[in-house]
Residue, then its C-alpha position, 0 to 999 in steps of 0.5 A: m915033495p914033503c916039507v922039510i924044516t931046517e934048523h939053523a944055529l950058530l954056536p959060539v963056543i968058549p975059546g979053548q973049549e973047541a975039542a971038548f965041545e966036539s967030543a961032547f957033540a959026538e955023544a949028543r948027536a945020538i940023542i937028537a938022531a933018535m928023535p921022531g922026525f929027525r932027518g939029519l944034521t951037519l956040524s961045521r966049524s968056521l974057518e975065519s972064527p974057529n970057535v964058531y960052529l954052524l949047526l944045521v938040522t933037518w926035521e920033518r916038521l917044526e914041531d918035531h924040534t920045538i915040541g918033540f925034542r925040546q920037551s923030551a926027557d932026552y933034551q935035558r941030557w943034550k943040554a947037560l952035554l952042550h949048553h955050558f960051552y956057549d957064550p953067548f947062548p945061540t939063537v936058533e931059527h927055522f927055515q922052510s925051502v921055497l925053491 
């Protein structure tokens, strides 16, 4: 079975900006989906805290995210579309399947 890396981020969106964030994310999704090593993503909204989103992205390798995506020119467009919505800025962690 090939190794798959799951990127996990809780995205705390500034209250009242949820609709604008979702619209911007719909545009940004095409940027990340075009990256080498991208396997898929889900964006879910918390029922208990409606301004918090869970982003799960699957990558073929850790470096596809940390180097390939984050060091790409397209990442600057991603940042411009999304980063101003977060308060505080999210922590991103990477997970590898063990079972």
